[in-house]
DRENROBA-125369 format. One record per residue: residue in three letters; y negated, z negated, x of N, C-alpha, C in turn. Coordinates in Angstrom, 2 decimals, always signed. Layout:
BEGIN
{Ala; {Y; Z; X}; {Y; Z; X}; {Y; Z; X}}
...
This chain:
BEGIN
{Unk; {+1.19; +0.00; +0.84}; {+0.00; +0.00; +0.00}; {-1.25; +0.00; +0.88}}
{Unk; {-2.14; +0.97; +0.65}; {-3.35; +1.06; +1.46}; {-4.41; +0.08; +1.00}}
{Unk; {-4.61; +0.00; -0.32}; {-5.67; -0.86; -0.86}; {-5.11; -1.76; -1.94}}
{Unk; {-5.49; -3.03; -1.87}; {-5.11; -3.98; -2.91}; {-6.26; -4.94; -3.15}}
{Unk; {-6.85; -4.84; -4.33}; {-7.91; -5.76; -4.73}; {-7.34; -6.69; -5.80}}
{Unk; {-7.58; -8.00; -5.63}; {-7.04; -8.97; -6.58}; {-8.14; -9.91; -7.06}}
{Unk; {-8.32; -9.92; -8.39}; {-9.18; -10.89; -9.07}; {-10.56; -11.00; -8.42}}
{Unk; {-11.21; -9.84; -8.21}; {-12.54; -9.89; -7.60}; {-13.60; -10.13; -8.68}}
{Unk; {-14.55; -10.98; -8.34}; {-15.68; -11.31; -9.21}; {-16.96; -10.99; -8.45}}
{Unk; {-17.75; -10.10; -9.02}; {-18.96; -9.63; -8.35}; {-20.17; -9.89; -9.22}}
{Unk; {-21.26; -10.28; -8.58}; {-22.50; -10.62; -9.27}; {-23.66; -9.79; -8.72}}
{Unk; {-24.64; -9.52; -9.57}; {-25.96; -9.07; -9.14}; {-26.91; -10.21; -9.46}}
{Unk; {-27.29; -10.94; -8.42}; {-28.07; -12.15; -8.66}; {-27.24; -13.16; -9.43}}
{Unk; {-27.75; -13.56; -10.60}; {-27.00; -14.51; -11.43}; {-26.16; -13.81; -12.50}}
{Unk; {-26.24; -12.48; -12.55}; {-25.49; -11.73; -13.57}; {-24.07; -11.45; -13.09}}
{Unk; {-23.11; -11.91; -13.86}; {-21.70; -11.74; -13.55}; {-21.28; -10.35; -14.05}}
{Unk; {-20.89; -9.45; -13.14}; {-20.62; -8.06; -13.50}; {-19.13; -7.75; -13.56}}
{Unk; {-18.37; -8.15; -12.54}; {-16.92; -7.90; -12.53}; {-16.18; -9.21; -12.74}}
{Unk; {-15.18; -9.17; -13.61}; {-14.43; -10.37; -13.98}; {-12.95; -10.19; -13.61}}
{Unk; {-12.55; -10.80; -12.51}; {-11.14; -10.79; -12.09}; {-10.54; -9.39; -12.06}}
{Unk; {-11.27; -8.45; -11.48}; {-10.79; -7.07; -11.40}; {-9.71; -6.95; -10.33}}
{Unk; {-8.59; -6.35; -10.71}; {-7.48; -6.12; -9.77}; {-7.04; -4.67; -9.87}}
{Unk; {-6.83; -4.05; -8.72}; {-6.30; -2.69; -8.68}; {-5.69; -2.43; -7.32}}
{Unk; {-4.88; -1.38; -7.24}; {-4.23; -1.05; -5.98}; {-4.07; +0.46; -5.86}}
{Unk; {-3.95; +0.92; -4.62}; {-3.76; +2.34; -4.33}; {-2.71; +2.47; -3.23}}
{Unk; {-1.68; +3.26; -3.49}; {-0.66; +3.53; -2.48}; {-1.02; +4.78; -1.69}}
{Unk; {-0.44; +4.91; -0.52}; {-0.71; +6.08; +0.32}; {-0.32; +7.36; -0.41}}
{Unk; {-1.21; +8.35; -0.36}; {-0.95; +9.64; -0.98}; {-1.26; +9.71; -2.46}}
{Unk; {-1.71; +8.60; -3.05}; {-2.05; +8.58; -4.48}; {-3.47; +9.07; -4.72}}
{Unk; {-3.69; +9.63; -5.91}; {-5.03; +9.86; -6.42}; {-5.15; +9.01; -7.68}}
{Unk; {-5.99; +7.99; -7.61}; {-6.13; +7.01; -8.69}; {-7.55; +7.06; -9.23}}
{Unk; {-7.67; +6.96; -10.55}; {-8.98; +7.01; -11.18}; {-9.30; +5.69; -11.86}}
{Unk; {-10.56; +5.26; -11.73}; {-11.09; +4.12; -12.46}; {-11.99; +4.68; -13.55}}
{Unk; {-11.53; +4.65; -14.78}; {-12.23; +5.25; -15.91}; {-13.02; +4.21; -16.69}}
{Unk; {-14.17; +4.65; -17.21}; {-14.96; +3.76; -18.04}; {-16.26; +4.41; -18.46}}
{Unk; {-16.87; +3.85; -19.47}; {-18.15; +4.36; -19.94}; {-19.27; +3.92; -19.00}}
{Unk; {-20.47; +4.43; -19.24}; {-21.63; +4.01; -18.47}; {-21.82; +2.50; -18.60}}
{Unk; {-22.05; +1.84; -17.48}; {-22.28; +0.40; -17.49}; {-21.03; -0.44; -17.58}}
{Unk; {-19.85; +0.19; -17.47}; {-18.60; -0.56; -17.62}; {-18.25; -1.37; -16.38}}
{Unk; {-18.81; -0.98; -15.21}; {-18.50; -1.69; -13.96}; {-17.86; -0.82; -12.91}}
{Unk; {-17.84; +0.49; -13.13}; {-17.17; +1.40; -12.19}; {-17.84; +1.40; -10.82}}
{Unk; {-19.15; +1.65; -10.82}; {-19.87; +1.72; -9.54}; {-19.84; +0.38; -8.82}}
{Unk; {-19.96; -0.70; -9.55}; {-19.92; -2.03; -8.93}; {-18.55; -2.26; -8.28}}
{Unk; {-17.49; -1.79; -8.92}; {-16.16; -1.93; -8.33}; {-16.07; -1.16; -7.02}}
{Unk; {-16.56; +0.07; -7.02}; {-16.51; +0.88; -5.79}; {-17.37; +0.26; -4.69}}
{Unk; {-18.54; -0.23; -5.05}; {-19.43; -0.87; -4.07}; {-18.82; -2.18; -3.56}}
{Unk; {-18.10; -2.87; -4.42}; {-17.45; -4.12; -4.00}; {-16.38; -3.84; -2.95}}
{Unk; {-15.59; -2.79; -3.18}; {-14.52; -2.44; -2.24}; {-15.11; -2.02; -0.91}}
{Unk; {-16.20; -1.27; -0.94}; {-16.81; -0.74; +0.28}; {-17.66; -1.78; +1.00}}
{Unk; {-17.85; -2.93; +0.39}; {-18.63; -3.99; +1.05}; {-20.12; -3.89; +0.81}}
{Unk; {-20.55; -2.96; -0.04}; {-21.98; -2.80; -0.31}; {-22.51; -3.87; -1.25}}
{Unk; {-21.65; -4.33; -2.15}; {-21.97; -5.45; -3.04}; {-20.77; -6.40; -3.00}}
{Unk; {-20.70; -7.25; -2.00}; {-19.49; -8.06; -1.79}; {-19.19; -9.00; -2.96}}
{Unk; {-17.95; -9.06; -3.38}; {-17.57; -10.02; -4.42}; {-17.73; -11.46; -3.93}}
{Unk; {-17.97; -12.36; -4.86}; {-18.07; -13.78; -4.50}; {-16.70; -14.43; -4.40}}
{Unk; {-15.72; -13.85; -5.07}; {-14.36; -14.42; -5.01}; {-13.35; -13.30; -5.17}}
{Unk; {-12.10; -13.64; -4.89}; {-11.03; -12.66; -4.95}; {-10.68; -12.15; -3.56}}
{Unk; {-9.74; -11.22; -3.50}; {-9.33; -10.65; -2.21}; {-9.34; -9.13; -2.29}}
{Unk; {-9.70; -8.50; -1.17}; {-9.62; -7.05; -1.04}; {-8.94; -6.77; +0.29}}
{Unk; {-7.74; -6.23; +0.23}; {-6.99; -5.94; +1.45}; {-6.90; -4.44; +1.66}}
{Unk; {-7.23; -4.01; +2.88}; {-7.16; -2.61; +3.27}; {-6.21; -2.53; +4.45}}
{Unk; {-5.10; -1.81; +4.28}; {-4.03; -1.80; +5.28}; {-3.57; -3.23; +5.60}}
{Unk; {-3.56; -4.09; +4.58}; {-3.08; -5.46; +4.74}; {-4.09; -6.43; +5.31}}
{Unk; {-5.26; -5.94; +5.72}; {-6.29; -6.81; +6.30}; {-7.32; -7.20; +5.23}}
{Unk; {-7.65; -8.46; +5.16}; {-8.67; -8.92; +4.23}; {-10.04; -8.39; +4.66}}
{Unk; {-10.70; -7.63; +3.77}; {-12.01; -7.06; +4.12}; {-13.13; -7.58; +3.24}}
{Unk; {-12.82; -8.44; +2.28}; {-13.91; -9.00; +1.47}; {-14.88; -9.77; +2.36}}
{Unk; {-16.14; -9.44; +2.25}; {-17.16; -10.09; +3.06}; {-17.46; -9.38; +4.37}}
{Unk; {-16.63; -8.37; +4.71}; {-16.90; -7.60; +5.92}; {-18.02; -6.59; +5.64}}
{Unk; {-18.85; -6.27; +6.63}; {-19.93; -5.29; +6.41}; {-19.38; -3.89; +6.22}}
{Unk; {-20.12; -3.04; +5.51}; {-19.65; -1.67; +5.24}; {-19.30; -0.88; +6.49}}
{Unk; {-20.07; -1.05; +7.58}; {-19.77; -0.28; +8.79}; {-18.41; -0.67; +9.36}}
{Unk; {-18.03; -1.93; +9.23}; {-16.72; -2.39; +9.71}; {-15.61; -1.74; +8.87}}
{Unk; {-15.81; -1.73; +7.54}; {-14.82; -1.15; +6.64}; {-14.68; +0.35; +6.90}}
{Unk; {-15.82; +1.02; +7.16}; {-15.78; +2.44; +7.47}; {-15.03; +2.70; +8.78}}
{Unk; {-15.26; +1.85; +9.77}; {-14.57; +2.01; +11.05}; {-13.06; +1.83; +10.90}}
{Unk; {-12.65; +1.06; +9.90}; {-11.23; +0.85; +9.66}; {-10.58; +2.03; +8.94}}
{Unk; {-11.42; +2.98; +8.45}; {-10.85; +4.18; +7.86}; {-11.10; +4.39; +6.38}}
{Unk; {-12.13; +3.74; +5.83}; {-12.46; +3.96; +4.44}; {-13.71; +4.83; +4.36}}
{Unk; {-13.65; +5.92; +3.59}; {-14.79; +6.80; +3.41}; {-15.35; +6.68; +2.01}}
{Unk; {-16.68; +6.80; +1.87}; {-17.34; +6.54; +0.60}; {-18.25; +7.71; +0.22}}
{Unk; {-18.01; +8.28; -0.96}; {-18.86; +9.33; -1.51}; {-19.68; +8.69; -2.63}}
{Unk; {-20.96; +8.40; -2.39}; {-21.77; +7.71; -3.41}; {-22.13; +8.62; -4.57}}
{Unk; {-22.52; +8.02; -5.69}; {-22.85; +8.82; -6.86}; {-24.19; +9.53; -6.72}}
{Unk; {-25.03; +9.10; -5.75}; {-26.33; +9.75; -5.56}; {-26.36; +10.67; -4.34}}
{Unk; {-25.19; +10.97; -3.77}; {-24.97; +11.98; -2.72}; {-25.60; +11.62; -1.38}}
{Unk; {-26.91; +11.41; -1.32}; {-27.57; +10.96; -0.08}; {-27.30; +11.87; +1.11}}
{Unk; {-27.40; +13.18; +0.90}; {-27.31; +14.10; +2.03}; {-28.65; +14.10; +2.78}}
{Unk; {-28.66; +14.72; +3.97}; {-29.91; +14.85; +4.72}; {-30.57; +16.17; +4.30}}
{Unk; {-31.65; +16.12; +3.53}; {-32.23; +17.35; +2.97}; {-32.84; +18.29; +4.00}}
{Unk; {-33.25; +17.75; +5.16}; {-33.91; +18.57; +6.18}; {-32.95; +19.07; +7.25}}
{Unk; {-31.66; +18.80; +7.08}; {-30.65; +19.32; +8.00}; {-29.85; +20.41; +7.31}}
{Unk; {-29.31; +21.35; +8.07}; {-28.50; +22.41; +7.49}; {-27.16; +21.84; +7.04}}
{Unk; {-26.43; +22.66; +6.30}; {-25.10; +22.27; +5.85}; {-24.23; +21.91; +7.05}}
{Unk; {-24.21; +22.76; +8.06}; {-23.40; +22.51; +9.24}; {-23.84; +21.23; +9.95}}
{Unk; {-25.14; +21.01; +10.06}; {-25.64; +19.80; +10.73}; {-25.27; +18.55; +9.96}}
{Unk; {-25.33; +18.61; +8.62}; {-24.90; +17.47; +7.81}; {-23.45; +17.12; +8.08}}
{Unk; {-22.61; +18.15; +8.20}; {-21.19; +17.91; +8.44}; {-20.93; +17.41; +9.86}}
{Unk; {-21.54; +18.07; +10.83}; {-21.31; +17.71; +12.23}; {-21.78; +16.30; +12.53}}
{Unk; {-22.86; +15.89; +11.89}; {-23.42; +14.56; +12.14}; {-22.46; +13.46; +11.70}}
{Unk; {-21.60; +13.77; +10.74}; {-20.70; +12.76; +10.17}; {-19.37; +12.66; +10.91}}
{Unk; {-19.17; +13.46; +11.95}; {-17.90; +13.46; +12.67}; {-17.59; +12.09; +13.24}}
{Unk; {-16.41; +11.57; +12.91}; {-16.03; +10.23; +13.37}; {-14.51; +10.13; +13.35}}
{Unk; {-13.96; +9.49; +14.35}; {-12.53; +9.22; +14.39}; {-12.33; +7.71; +14.22}}
{Unk; {-11.80; +7.26; +13.08}; {-11.60; +5.82; +12.87}; {-10.60; +5.24; +13.88}}
{Unk; {-10.64; +3.93; +14.01}; {-9.69; +3.23; +14.87}; {-8.27; +3.46; +14.34}}
{Unk; {-7.34; +3.66; +15.26}; {-5.93; +3.84; +14.94}; {-5.66; +5.11; +14.12}}
{Unk; {-6.59; +6.07; +14.16}; {-6.39; +7.32; +13.42}; {-5.26; +8.13; +14.03}}
{Unk; {-4.41; +8.68; +13.16}; {-3.33; +9.53; +13.61}; {-3.38; +10.85; +12.84}}
{Unk; {-3.07; +11.93; +13.50}; {-3.09; +13.23; +12.85}; {-4.20; +14.12; +13.37}}
{Unk; {-4.34; +15.27; +12.73}; {-5.35; +16.23; +13.13}; {-6.68; +15.90; +12.45}}
{Unk; {-7.74; +15.72; +13.23}; {-9.04; +15.39; +12.62}; {-9.65; +16.59; +11.89}}
{Unk; {-10.46; +16.29; +10.90}; {-11.17; +17.33; +10.17}; {-12.21; +18.00; +11.06}}
{Unk; {-12.39; +19.29; +10.85}; {-13.42; +20.05; +11.54}; {-14.32; +20.70; +10.49}}
{Unk; {-15.48; +21.19; +10.93}; {-16.39; +21.88; +10.02}; {-15.70; +23.09; +9.40}}
{Unk; {-14.93; +23.82; +10.19}; {-14.26; +25.01; +9.68}; {-13.21; +24.65; +8.63}}
{Unk; {-12.54; +23.51; +8.78}; {-11.56; +23.09; +7.78}; {-12.25; +22.72; +6.47}}
{Unk; {-13.42; +22.09; +6.58}; {-14.20; +21.79; +5.37}; {-14.61; +23.08; +4.69}}
{Unk; {-14.99; +24.09; +5.47}; {-15.36; +25.39; +4.91}; {-14.16; +26.08; +4.25}}
{Unk; {-12.98; +25.84; +4.76}; {-11.77; +26.39; +4.12}; {-11.55; +25.73; +2.76}}
{Unk; {-11.80; +24.42; +2.70}; {-11.66; +23.69; +1.44}; {-12.74; +24.08; +0.45}}
{Unk; {-13.97; +24.22; +0.94}; {-15.11; +24.58; +0.11}; {-15.73; +25.88; +0.63}}
{Unk; {-15.16; +27.03; +0.28}; {-15.65; +28.30; +0.82}; {-17.13; +28.57; +0.54}}
{Unk; {-17.64; +28.04; -0.57}; {-19.05; +28.28; -0.89}; {-19.97; +27.62; +0.14}}
{Unk; {-19.51; +26.55; +0.78}; {-20.34; +25.90; +1.80}; {-20.48; +26.77; +3.05}}
{Unk; {-19.43; +27.52; +3.34}; {-19.49; +28.39; +4.52}; {-20.60; +29.42; +4.38}}
{Unk; {-20.79; +29.93; +3.18}; {-21.86; +30.90; +2.93}; {-23.24; +30.26; +3.06}}
{Unk; {-23.29; +28.95; +2.97}; {-24.57; +28.23; +3.03}; {-24.75; +27.51; +4.37}}
{Unk; {-23.97; +27.90; +5.35}; {-23.91; +27.22; +6.65}; {-25.28; +26.86; +7.22}}
{Unk; {-26.23; +27.77; +7.16}; {-27.54; +27.55; +7.78}; {-28.60; +27.11; +6.77}}
{Unk; {-28.21; +26.90; +5.52}; {-29.16; +26.46; +4.51}; {-29.43; +24.96; +4.63}}
{Unk; {-30.66; +24.56; +4.34}; {-31.00; +23.15; +4.36}; {-30.39; +22.45; +3.14}}
{Unk; {-29.95; +21.21; +3.36}; {-29.30; +20.47; +2.29}; {-30.17; +20.29; +1.06}}
{Unk; {-31.47; +20.16; +1.27}; {-32.37; +19.94; +0.15}; {-32.50; +21.12; -0.79}}
{Unk; {-32.05; +22.30; -0.36}; {-32.16; +23.50; -1.18}; {-30.86; +23.85; -1.89}}
{Unk; {-29.86; +23.00; -1.77}; {-28.58; +23.26; -2.43}; {-28.64; +22.81; -3.88}}
{Unk; {-27.80; +23.42; -4.70}; {-27.66; +22.97; -6.09}; {-26.94; +21.63; -6.13}}
{Unk; {-26.92; +21.00; -7.30}; {-26.24; +19.71; -7.42}; {-24.77; +19.80; -7.07}}
{Unk; {-24.11; +20.86; -7.54}; {-22.69; +21.04; -7.23}; {-22.44; +21.27; -5.77}}
{Unk; {-23.31; +22.07; -5.13}; {-23.18; +22.34; -3.70}; {-23.43; +21.07; -2.88}}
{Unk; {-24.38; +20.27; -3.32}; {-24.64; +19.00; -2.62}; {-23.44; +18.06; -2.75}}
{Unk; {-22.80; +18.08; -3.91}; {-21.63; +17.20; -4.08}; {-20.49; +17.65; -3.19}}
{Unk; {-20.26; +18.95; -3.08}; {-19.23; +19.46; -2.17}; {-19.56; +19.07; -0.73}}
{Unk; {-20.84; +19.17; -0.38}; {-21.26; +18.79; +0.97}; {-21.04; +17.31; +1.22}}
{Unk; {-21.30; +16.50; +0.21}; {-21.10; +15.05; +0.35}; {-19.63; +14.71; +0.56}}
{Unk; {-18.75; +15.37; -0.20}; {-17.31; +15.16; -0.02}; {-16.89; +15.64; +1.37}}
{Unk; {-17.34; +16.84; +1.75}; {-17.00; +17.38; +3.07}; {-17.50; +16.50; +4.20}}
{Unk; {-18.71; +15.99; +4.04}; {-19.27; +15.10; +5.07}; {-18.42; +13.84; +5.22}}
{Unk; {-17.95; +13.29; +4.10}; {-17.12; +12.09; +4.17}; {-15.77; +12.40; +4.81}}
{Unk; {-15.22; +13.57; +4.51}; {-13.95; +13.96; +5.13}; {-14.09; +14.10; +6.64}}
{Unk; {-15.27; +14.46; +7.13}; {-15.50; +14.59; +8.57}; {-15.34; +13.25; +9.29}}
{Unk; {-15.37; +12.16; +8.52}; {-15.11; +10.84; +9.09}; {-13.63; +10.51; +9.14}}
{Unk; {-12.78; +11.44; +8.69}; {-11.32; +11.28; +8.74}; {-10.83; +9.98; +8.11}}
{Unk; {-11.20; +9.75; +6.84}; {-10.81; +8.48; +6.21}; {-9.33; +8.43; +5.83}}
{Unk; {-8.76; +7.22; +5.89}; {-7.43; +6.99; +5.35}; {-7.49; +6.87; +3.83}}
{Unk; {-8.62; +6.38; +3.33}; {-8.84; +6.23; +1.90}; {-10.21; +6.78; +1.57}}
{Unk; {-10.26; +7.69; +0.62}; {-11.51; +8.31; +0.20}; {-11.92; +7.71; -1.14}}
{Unk; {-13.08; +7.03; -1.16}; {-13.64; +6.50; -2.40}; {-14.70; +7.48; -2.90}}
{Unk; {-14.62; +7.85; -4.17}; {-15.62; +8.74; -4.75}; {-16.15; +8.13; -6.05}}
{Unk; {-17.46; +7.92; -6.08}; {-18.09; +7.30; -7.25}; {-18.64; +8.39; -8.17}}
{Unk; {-17.99; +8.58; -9.31}; {-18.37; +9.58; -10.32}; {-18.71; +10.93; -9.70}}
{Unk; {-17.73; +11.60; -9.10}; {-17.98; +12.82; -8.34}; {-18.49; +14.00; -9.17}}
{Unk; {-18.25; +14.03; -10.48}; {-18.68; +15.20; -11.26}; {-19.78; +14.87; -12.26}}
{Unk; {-20.40; +13.71; -12.12}; {-21.48; +13.34; -13.04}; {-22.63; +14.34; -12.97}}
{Unk; {-23.03; +14.86; -14.11}; {-24.18; +15.75; -14.18}; {-23.93; +17.18; -13.73}}
{Unk; {-22.68; +17.52; -13.44}; {-22.38; +18.87; -12.95}; {-21.96; +19.78; -14.10}}
{Unk; {-22.23; +21.08; -13.93}; {-21.85; +22.07; -14.94}; {-20.33; +22.16; -15.04}}
{Unk; {-19.81; +22.51; -16.23}; {-18.34; +22.57; -16.42}; {-17.62; +23.43; -15.40}}
{Unk; {-18.19; +24.56; -15.02}; {-17.53; +25.43; -14.05}; {-17.44; +24.76; -12.68}}
{Unk; {-18.48; +24.02; -12.32}; {-18.49; +23.30; -11.04}; {-17.48; +22.16; -11.09}}
{Unk; {-17.40; +21.49; -12.22}; {-16.43; +20.41; -12.40}; {-15.01; +20.94; -12.19}}
{Unk; {-14.72; +22.08; -12.80}; {-13.40; +22.69; -12.65}; {-13.11; +23.04; -11.19}}
{Unk; {-14.11; +23.60; -10.52}; {-13.94; +24.00; -9.11}; {-13.71; +22.77; -8.24}}
{Unk; {-14.50; +21.72; -8.45}; {-14.34; +20.51; -7.64}; {-12.98; +19.87; -7.90}}
{Unk; {-12.53; +19.93; -9.14}; {-11.21; +19.40; -9.46}; {-10.11; +20.12; -8.71}}
{Unk; {-10.25; +21.42; -8.59}; {-9.26; +22.21; -7.85}; {-9.23; +21.81; -6.38}}
{Unk; {-10.40; +21.52; -5.81}; {-10.45; +21.12; -4.40}; {-9.83; +19.73; -4.20}}
{Unk; {-10.05; +18.84; -5.16}; {-9.45; +17.51; -5.06}; {-7.93; +17.61; -5.18}}
{Unk; {-7.45; +18.52; -6.02}; {-6.01; +18.74; -6.10}; {-5.46; +19.23; -4.77}}
{Unk; {-6.22; +20.07; -4.06}; {-5.80; +20.52; -2.74}; {-5.72; +19.34; -1.78}}
{Unk; {-6.70; +18.45; -1.86}; {-6.67; +17.25; -1.01}; {-5.44; +16.40; -1.34}}
{Unk; {-5.11; +16.32; -2.61}; {-3.92; +15.57; -3.03}; {-2.67; +16.19; -2.43}}
{Unk; {-2.59; +17.53; -2.46}; {-1.45; +18.24; -1.89}; {-1.36; +18.03; -0.38}}
{Unk; {-2.51; +17.82; +0.25}; {-2.55; +17.60; +1.70}; {-2.18; +16.16; +2.06}}
{Unk; {-1.99; +15.32; +1.04}; {-1.59; +13.94; +1.29}; {-2.73; +12.96; +1.41}}
{Unk; {-3.96; +13.38; +1.06}; {-5.10; +12.47; +1.12}; {-4.95; +11.39; +0.04}}
{Unk; {-5.42; +10.20; +0.36}; {-5.39; +9.08; -0.58}; {-6.78; +8.91; -1.16}}
{Unk; {-6.89; +8.91; -2.48}; {-8.20; +8.93; -3.13}; {-8.25; +7.93; -4.29}}
{Unk; {-9.36; +7.20; -4.32}; {-9.70; +6.38; -5.48}; {-11.07; +6.84; -5.95}}
{Unk; {-11.17; +7.28; -7.21}; {-12.47; +7.70; -7.70}; {-12.77; +7.08; -9.05}}
{Unk; {-14.05; +6.86; -9.32}; {-14.47; +6.37; -10.62}; {-15.01; +7.54; -11.43}}
{Unk; {-14.85; +7.46; -12.75}; {-15.27; +8.61; -13.56}; {-15.32; +8.21; -15.03}}
{Unk; {-16.15; +8.91; -15.79}; {-16.13; +8.77; -17.25}; {-15.65; +10.04; -17.92}}
{Unk; {-15.47; +11.10; -17.14}; {-14.98; +12.37; -17.65}; {-13.45; +12.33; -17.69}}
{Unk; {-12.91; +12.05; -18.86}; {-11.46; +11.87; -19.01}; {-10.71; +13.17; -18.72}}
{Unk; {-11.27; +14.29; -19.15}; {-10.61; +15.57; -18.93}; {-10.46; +15.84; -17.44}}
{Unk; {-11.50; +15.56; -16.67}; {-11.45; +15.76; -15.23}; {-10.42; +14.82; -14.60}}
{Unk; {-10.44; +13.55; -15.01}; {-9.50; +12.58; -14.46}; {-8.06; +12.99; -14.74}}
{Unk; {-7.81; +13.49; -15.95}; {-6.47; +13.93; -16.31}; {-6.01; +15.09; -15.44}}
{Unk; {-6.97; +15.90; -15.02}; {-6.66; +17.07; -14.21}; {-6.21; +16.69; -12.80}}
{Unk; {-6.80; +15.64; -12.22}; {-6.58; +15.39; -10.79}; {-5.84; +14.09; -10.46}}
{Unk; {-5.90; +13.09; -11.32}; {-5.33; +11.78; -10.98}; {-3.88; +11.67; -11.42}}
{Unk; {-3.15; +10.80; -10.75}; {-1.78; +10.52; -11.15}; {-1.67; +9.20; -11.89}}
{Unk; {-2.64; +8.33; -11.65}; {-2.62; +6.99; -12.25}; {-4.04; +6.58; -12.57}}
{Unk; {-4.22; +5.72; -13.56}; {-5.57; +5.35; -13.98}; {-5.68; +3.87; -14.32}}
{Unk; {-6.87; +3.36; -14.10}; {-7.29; +2.06; -14.62}; {-8.45; +2.33; -15.56}}
{Unk; {-8.54; +1.55; -16.63}; {-9.68; +1.65; -17.55}; {-10.43; +0.33; -17.48}}
{Unk; {-11.74; +0.42; -17.23}; {-12.57; -0.76; -17.13}; {-13.61; -0.77; -18.24}}
{Unk; {-13.86; -1.94; -18.79}; {-14.87; -2.09; -19.83}; {-15.47; -3.49; -19.73}}
{Unk; {-16.79; -3.55; -19.72}; {-17.51; -4.83; -19.61}; {-17.02; -5.64; -18.42}}
{Unk; {-16.73; -4.92; -17.31}; {-16.38; -5.59; -16.07}; {-14.96; -6.09; -15.99}}
{Unk; {-14.11; -5.72; -16.94}; {-12.72; -6.17; -16.94}; {-11.77; -4.98; -17.06}}
{Unk; {-10.67; -5.05; -16.34}; {-9.65; -4.00; -16.45}; {-8.92; -4.17; -17.78}}
{Unk; {-8.96; -3.10; -18.59}; {-8.36; -3.16; -19.93}; {-7.02; -2.43; -20.01}}
{Unk; {-6.77; -1.55; -19.03}; {-5.55; -0.75; -19.07}; {-5.23; -0.28; -17.66}}
{Unk; {-3.95; -0.17; -17.36}; {-3.50; +0.48; -16.14}; {-2.17; +1.16; -16.42}}
{Unk; {-2.00; +2.34; -15.84}; {-0.77; +3.08; -16.06}; {-0.93; +4.52; -15.61}}
{Unk; {+0.05; +5.33; -15.89}; {+0.00; +6.73; -15.49}; {-1.00; +7.49; -16.35}}
{Unk; {-1.46; +8.61; -15.83}; {-2.37; +9.46; -16.59}; {-1.68; +9.96; -17.86}}
{Unk; {-0.40; +10.28; -17.77}; {+0.32; +10.76; -18.95}; {+0.36; +9.68; -20.04}}
{Unk; {+0.60; +8.44; -19.64}; {+0.62; +7.34; -20.61}; {-0.74; +7.16; -21.25}}
{Unk; {-1.79; +7.27; -20.44}; {-3.14; +7.13; -20.98}; {-3.47; +8.27; -21.94}}
{Unk; {-3.05; +9.46; -21.59}; {-3.32; +10.62; -22.45}; {-2.73; +10.44; -23.83}}
{Unk; {-1.63; +9.71; -23.92}; {-0.95; +9.49; -25.20}; {-1.36; +8.20; -25.89}}
{Unk; {-2.27; +7.44; -25.26}; {-2.68; +6.15; -25.83}; {-4.03; +6.31; -26.54}}
{Unk; {-3.97; +6.70; -27.79}; {-5.19; +6.97; -28.54}; {-6.02; +5.70; -28.75}}
{Unk; {-5.38; +4.56; -28.90}; {-6.09; +3.31; -29.14}; {-7.00; +2.96; -27.96}}
{Unk; {-6.46; +3.04; -26.74}; {-7.25; +2.72; -25.54}; {-8.39; +3.71; -25.38}}
{Unk; {-8.11; +4.99; -25.58}; {-9.15; +6.00; -25.40}; {-10.28; +5.81; -26.41}}
{Unk; {-9.95; +5.54; -27.66}; {-10.98; +5.38; -28.68}; {-11.77; +4.08; -28.48}}
{Unk; {-11.10; +3.04; -28.04}; {-11.75; +1.75; -27.93}; {-12.63; +1.64; -26.70}}
{Unk; {-12.18; +2.22; -25.57}; {-12.90; +2.00; -24.31}; {-13.50; +3.25; -23.68}}
{Unk; {-13.10; +4.43; -24.18}; {-13.59; +5.66; -23.56}; {-14.34; +6.55; -24.56}}
{Unk; {-14.52; +6.06; -25.76}; {-15.28; +6.76; -26.81}; {-14.76; +8.17; -27.06}}
{Unk; {-13.45; +8.31; -27.19}; {-12.83; +9.61; -27.48}; {-12.34; +9.61; -28.92}}
């Protein structure tokens, strides 16, 4: 098991946001954390990455307790984070954005990602090689953000609402690329409210509502559970 979070409680100031949230991700899995806006998805991802540390509970990455560790330490251990606001460098070219993120985590094994491999995964980025990041469309910026994170060669890729605000065609295209990553053996945990997208790419899902995990199981089981979808996902 690559990631195991148990009973984490996270606060913003005095506001209690996550209540005993537990989830896990095995190597090679693509797992989705589903929920409506404000359900606690982003806070869960930030808690795991150390950006908003939980006050209690445990978060183990490769068996090591990382709760309370700074984000740079967690990244060095092999966790990559794709934020929901992308945060690319607008004044650098696509290639420069990717090259700048090159990193080999401690104890990394295998072939490291290269700019050309990212271009193979996202062919549209290759055509934009010399374009400045600030001039890319939202979908192109999201692909660049994912590619940039892959350049850090993560053991676990966290993606916070990767298709939020994107056009349906771009959502479909990004889903196809994530499926390719799944076929390559990448381990991914992503948060999302787009159930159709999650069904397309994930093998297992958690449903969060009001900061609590309400459901966990396979995507197929969730697809057939009308009660959970209607109650917590507004379907």
